[in-house]
C-alpha positions as CSV (number, residue, x, y, z in Angstrom):
1,M,8.3,0.2,-14.0
2,K,5.4,3.3,-17.0
3,L,6.1,1.8,-13.9
4,F,7.5,0.0,-16.2
5,K,10.7,1.3,-16.8
6,K,13.2,-1.3,-17.0
7,T,15.0,-0.9,-14.0
8,V,16.1,-2.6,-11.0
9,F,13.7,-4.8,-9.5
10,T,12.9,-3.0,-6.3
11,L,9.4,-3.4,-5.1
12,T,7.5,-0.9,-3.0
13,I,8.8,-0.9,0.6
14,I,6.8,-1.4,3.7
15,F,8.3,-0.3,6.9
16,S,7.6,2.2,9.7
17,G,8.9,5.7,9.3
18,L,12.1,6.8,11.0
19,I,12.0,10.5,10.7
20,S,11.2,10.7,14.4
21,C,14.4,8.9,15.1
22,Q,16.6,11.6,13.7
23,D,18.3,13.8,16.3
24,S,20.1,17.1,16.1
25,S,23.6,15.7,16.2
26,S,26.2,17.1,13.9
27,E,25.8,14.0,11.7
28,D,22.3,15.1,10.7
29,F,23.6,18.3,9.2
30,G,25.6,16.7,6.4
31,L,29.0,16.8,8.1
32,L,29.5,13.1,7.7
33,T,29.7,12.0,4.0
34,E,30.3,8.2,4.5
35,A,28.4,5.6,6.5
36,T,30.6,2.7,7.5
37,L,28.5,-0.4,7.8
38,S,29.0,-4.1,8.3
39,K,28.4,-6.7,5.6
40,E,25.3,-7.9,7.5
41,E,23.9,-4.4,7.6
42,V,24.3,-3.9,3.9
43,L,22.8,-7.3,3.0
44,S,19.9,-6.5,5.3
45,A,19.4,-3.1,3.7
46,A,19.4,-4.7,0.2
47,E,16.7,-7.1,1.3
48,S,14.4,-4.7,3.2
49,L,15.0,-1.1,2.2
50,D,13.9,0.7,-1.0
51,F,16.8,3.0,-2.0
52,E,16.6,5.6,-4.7
53,Y,19.2,4.2,-7.0
54,P,21.9,4.8,-8.1
55,I,23.8,5.3,-4.9
56,S,27.6,5.5,-4.4
57,A,29.9,3.6,-2.2
58,V,33.6,3.1,-1.6
59,S,35.6,0.0,-2.7
60,E,38.3,-1.9,-0.8
61,I,40.9,0.2,-2.6
62,S,39.1,3.5,-1.8
63,T,37.7,4.1,-5.3
64,A,34.1,5.1,-6.0
65,V,31.6,2.4,-6.7
66,Q,28.3,3.0,-8.4
67,I,25.4,0.8,-7.2
68,N,22.5,0.6,-9.6
69,D,20.1,-1.7,-7.8
70,E,19.6,-4.2,-5.0
71,F,21.6,-6.8,-6.9
72,D,24.6,-4.5,-7.0
73,L,24.2,-3.7,-3.3
74,E,24.3,-7.4,-2.4
75,E,27.4,-8.0,-4.5
76,Y,29.1,-5.0,-3.0
77,A,28.3,-6.3,0.6
78,I,29.7,-9.7,-0.2
79,S,32.9,-8.5,-1.8
80,T,33.8,-5.7,0.6
81,N,35.2,-6.1,4.1
82,K,34.3,-2.6,5.3
83,P,31.4,-1.3,3.2
84,K,31.0,2.4,3.1
85,I,27.9,4.1,1.7
86,N,28.1,7.7,0.6
87,L,25.5,10.0,2.1
88,P,23.0,11.3,1.6
89,V,20.8,8.5,0.3
90,A,17.1,8.6,-0.4
91,I,14.9,5.8,0.9
92,T,11.2,5.3,0.4
93,I,9.2,5.1,3.7
94,D,5.5,4.4,3.5
95,E,5.5,5.7,-0.1
96,T,7.3,8.8,1.0
97,T,10.9,9.4,0.0
98,V,13.1,10.4,3.0
99,M,16.6,11.8,2.6
100,I,19.0,10.1,5.0
101,T,22.0,12.3,5.7
102,S,23.2,10.7,8.9
103,A,25.1,7.4,9.4
104,K,23.4,7.0,12.7
105,V,19.9,7.3,11.2
106,L,20.9,4.9,8.3
107,K,22.0,2.3,10.8
108,Q,18.8,2.8,12.8
109,T,16.7,2.4,9.7
110,I,18.5,-0.8,8.8
111,S,18.2,-2.2,12.3
112,M,14.5,-1.4,12.7
113,N,13.7,-3.1,9.5
114,K,15.9,-6.1,9.8
115,G,14.1,-9.3,8.8
116,R,11.5,-7.5,6.8
117,K,11.2,-8.3,3.1
118,K,10.0,-6.1,0.3
119,P,7.3,-7.6,-1.9
120,Q,8.7,-10.6,-3.6
121,F,7.8,-12.3,-6.9
122,V,6.7,-15.9,-6.5
123,F,8.7,-18.1,-8.9
124,P,8.5,-19.5,-11.4
125,L,7.0,-16.8,-13.6
126,S,7.1,-16.3,-17.3
127,V,8.0,-13.4,-19.7
128,V,7.4,-12.9,-23.4
129,L,10.7,-12.4,-25.3
130,E,11.3,-10.1,-28.2
131,D,10.7,-12.9,-30.7
132,G,7.4,-13.7,-29.2
133,S,8.5,-16.8,-27.4
134,V,7.8,-17.4,-23.7
135,Q,10.7,-17.8,-21.2
136,E,10.2,-19.3,-17.7
137,I,12.1,-17.5,-14.9
138,T,12.8,-19.8,-12.0
139,D,14.5,-17.5,-9.4
140,K,15.7,-14.0,-8.6
141,N,19.0,-14.4,-10.4
142,G,17.1,-15.4,-13.6
143,L,14.9,-12.3,-13.2
144,K,18.1,-10.2,-12.8
145,D,19.6,-11.7,-16.0
146,Y,16.3,-11.1,-17.9
147,L,16.1,-7.4,-16.8
148,D,19.7,-6.9,-17.7
149,S,19.1,-8.2,-21.2
150,L,16.6,-5.5,-22.0
151,D,17.4,-2.3,-23.7
152,Q,17.1,0.9,-21.7
153,G,13.5,2.0,-21.7
154,V,12.1,-1.4,-22.8
155,R,9.5,-2.8,-20.4
156,P,9.5,-6.4,-19.3
157,V,6.5,-8.3,-20.7
158,F,5.1,-10.6,-18.1
159,V,2.7,-13.5,-18.6
160,Y,-0.2,-13.1,-16.3
161,P,-1.4,-14.1,-13.8
162,L,1.7,-14.0,-11.5
163,S,1.9,-13.9,-7.8
164,V,3.7,-11.6,-5.3
165,I,4.2,-12.1,-1.6
166,K,3.5,-8.9,0.4
167,N,3.4,-8.8,4.2
168,G,3.4,-12.5,4.3
169,N,0.3,-12.8,2.0
170,T,0.4,-14.1,-1.5
171,I,-1.3,-11.8,-3.9
172,V,-2.3,-12.8,-7.4
173,I,-1.6,-10.2,-10.0
174,N,-3.8,-10.3,-13.2
175,S,-2.6,-7.4,-15.2
176,V,0.2,-4.8,-15.7
177,E,-2.0,-2.2,-14.0
178,E,-2.2,-4.3,-10.8
179,L,1.6,-4.9,-10.9
180,K,2.1,-1.1,-11.2
181,G,0.4,-0.8,-7.9
182,L,3.1,-2.9,-6.2
183,L,6.2,-2.2,-8.1
184,K,8.1,1.1,-7.8
185,R,10.7,0.6,-10.5
186,Y,12.9,-1.9,-12.1
187,R,16.1,-1.2,-14.0
188,G,18.9,-3.5,-15.0
189,K,22.5,-2.3,-14.8
190,R,22.5,0.4,-17.4
191,P,24.7,3.4,-18.1
192,L,23.1,6.6,-16.7
193,L,21.7,9.1,-19.2
194,V,23.1,12.7,-18.9
195,F,20.3,15.3,-18.9
196,P,19.1,17.3,-20.6
197,L,18.4,15.3,-23.7
198,S,15.7,15.2,-26.3
199,V,13.4,12.6,-27.7
200,I,11.2,12.4,-30.8
201,L,7.5,12.1,-30.1
202,E,5.0,10.0,-32.2
203,D,3.9,13.2,-34.1
204,G,7.5,13.9,-35.1
205,S,8.0,16.8,-32.7
206,E,10.9,16.9,-30.2
207,L,10.6,17.0,-26.4
208,E,13.4,18.1,-24.2
209,I,13.8,16.0,-21.0
210,T,15.6,17.7,-18.2
211,D,15.9,15.1,-15.5
212,K,15.3,11.4,-14.6
213,D,11.7,12.1,-13.3
214,A,10.8,13.7,-16.6
215,F,12.3,10.8,-18.5
216,E,10.2,8.3,-16.4
217,D,7.1,10.4,-17.2
218,Y,8.0,10.1,-20.9
219,L,8.5,6.4,-20.6
220,D,5.1,6.2,-19.1
221,T,3.6,7.4,-22.3
222,L,5.1,4.6,-24.4
223,D,3.5,1.2,-25.0
224,E,5.1,-1.9,-23.7
225,G,8.1,-2.9,-25.7
226,V,8.4,0.5,-27.4
227,H,11.9,2.0,-27.4
228,P,12.5,5.7,-26.7
229,E,13.6,7.6,-29.8
230,F,16.5,9.9,-28.8
231,V,17.8,12.9,-30.6
232,F,21.5,12.2,-31.0
233,P,24.1,12.9,-29.9
234,I,23.4,12.2,-26.2
235,S,25.8,11.4,-23.4
236,V,25.8,8.6,-20.9
237,I,27.9,7.8,-17.8
238,K,29.3,4.3,-17.6
239,N,31.8,3.1,-15.0
240,G,32.4,6.8,-14.0
241,N,33.2,7.9,-17.6
242,T,31.1,10.2,-19.7
243,I,30.6,8.8,-23.2
244,V,29.1,10.7,-26.2
245,V,26.8,8.5,-28.2
246,D,26.1,9.6,-31.8
247,N,23.4,7.1,-32.9
248,A,21.0,4.4,-31.9
249,D,23.4,1.6,-32.9
250,Q,26.1,2.9,-30.6
251,L,23.6,3.2,-27.8
252,K,22.4,-0.3,-28.3
253,R,26.0,-1.6,-28.3
254,L,26.7,0.3,-25.1
255,I,23.7,-0.8,-23.1
256,K,23.0,-4.2,-24.4
257,K,24.4,-7.1,-22.6
258,P,25.4,-10.2,-24.6
259,K,22.5,-12.6,-24.8
260,K,23.1,-15.9,-23.1
261,G,21.0,-17.7,-25.6
262,R,17.2,-18.1,-25.8
263,K,15.8,-21.5,-24.9
264,H,13.6,-21.6,-28.0
265,Q,11.9,-19.6,-30.7
266,F,8.6,-20.6,-32.3
267,V,8.6,-21.2,-36.0
268,F,5.7,-19.3,-37.6
269,P,3.1,-19.8,-38.8
270,L,1.5,-21.8,-36.0
271,S,-2.1,-22.3,-34.9
272,V,-4.0,-22.1,-31.6
273,V,-7.4,-23.2,-30.6
274,L,-9.7,-20.4,-29.4
275,E,-12.2,-20.6,-26.6
276,N,-15.1,-21.2,-29.0
277,G,-13.2,-24.0,-30.7
278,D,-12.1,-22.1,-33.7
279,V,-8.5,-22.4,-34.9
280,L,-6.5,-19.2,-35.3
281,E,-3.4,-19.1,-37.4
282,I,-0.6,-16.9,-36.0
283,V,1.8,-15.7,-38.6
284,D,4.5,-13.9,-36.6
285,K,5.7,-12.9,-33.2
286,D,3.6,-9.7,-33.1
287,A,0.5,-11.7,-33.7
288,F,1.5,-14.1,-31.0
289,K,1.9,-11.3,-28.5
290,T,-1.5,-10.0,-29.4
291,Y,-3.0,-13.4,-28.9
292,L,-1.3,-13.9,-25.6
293,S,-2.6,-10.5,-24.4
294,S,-6.1,-11.5,-25.3
295,L,-6.2,-14.6,-23.1
296,P,-8.2,-14.4,-19.8
297,S,-6.1,-14.4,-16.6
298,G,-4.8,-17.9,-15.9
299,T,-5.5,-19.2,-19.4
300,K,-2.7,-20.9,-21.3
301,P,-2.3,-21.0,-25.0
302,V,-3.8,-24.1,-26.7
303,F,-1.5,-25.0,-29.6
304,V,-2.4,-27.1,-32.6
305,Y,0.3,-29.8,-32.9
306,P,2.6,-30.5,-34.5
307,L,4.5,-27.2,-34.4
308,S,8.2,-26.4,-34.6
309,I,10.6,-24.4,-32.5
310,V,14.2,-23.4,-33.0
311,K,16.5,-24.3,-30.1
312,K,20.2,-23.8,-30.1
313,G,20.1,-23.3,-33.9
314,E,18.2,-26.6,-34.4
315,T,14.6,-26.8,-35.6
316,I,12.7,-29.3,-33.5
317,V,9.2,-30.7,-34.2
318,I,7.0,-30.7,-31.2
319,N,4.1,-33.1,-31.2
320,N,2.3,-32.4,-27.9
321,E,2.3,-30.2,-24.8
322,D,4.6,-32.4,-22.8
323,E,7.3,-32.2,-25.5
324,L,6.8,-28.4,-25.6
325,K,7.3,-28.1,-21.8
326,E,10.4,-30.3,-22.1
327,A,11.9,-28.2,-24.9
328,F,11.1,-24.9,-23.1
329,Y,12.5,-25.6,-19.7
330,H,15.3,-28.1,-20.2
């Protein structure tokens, strides 16, 4: 979210504060470590509340469950008869993070915000893949799959403009800076880094990072699509186990989900028509990304046909825009 840290897609929450609802009962002093909720309460919380993830819960067989994002929370609610969320949990209220230590207050928070929705993307939207091709995302599950396909620390690259629904109003977002104003964070399901760790800066020096907030500050200094460069070995926690990672390849294998297959890849070089009528040859995916970023909001690429794409290992000649749309999205 760098806002843009690839993380769970949780948008900034809008709901009234609940601090005044807390009482002085024994629950509020940390004596209760679990909040037993109904399925409906957990699903409502996933839809309306902005938790500071990860949070922990208890499974049907009384084992610990790590919940990394709202998608996990929904899956947990659906699969568990008696959901139990471990306390405390942190929730963002009016851009202020509040620590909830009481099951009573957590239930009140969920109840008071039932039916509210966090800012939501308007689908379809498009993203630029690593190879420079554009992928259309048609729904929330598609967005989840896309985020989970990214390496840790790699930002999503959206094609602008896109739209977000906030407080019932549709807002057109024209740039990454505008999106940062709405999104708090987004991370896919990733192993958790163990701090402290060190990274190599652009000038070759090393920076020690002591906690998650410092890591997010470091990610904010990176350009879109730039990977963090860790000083190995580092440790990560995955499925409750601490794993020592000795190099970048091991880390990539650990955090990378198998790709489900890209819909297409452009064959370079290809050409586009500029606004002044000139034709620009694009020789590779980096040049294509640069071209896309240069387009005014709402402007689509104007390709010179024919061009070729690779789809499912087969090279296909595309003769017009209609054929390109058909190849991209079907």
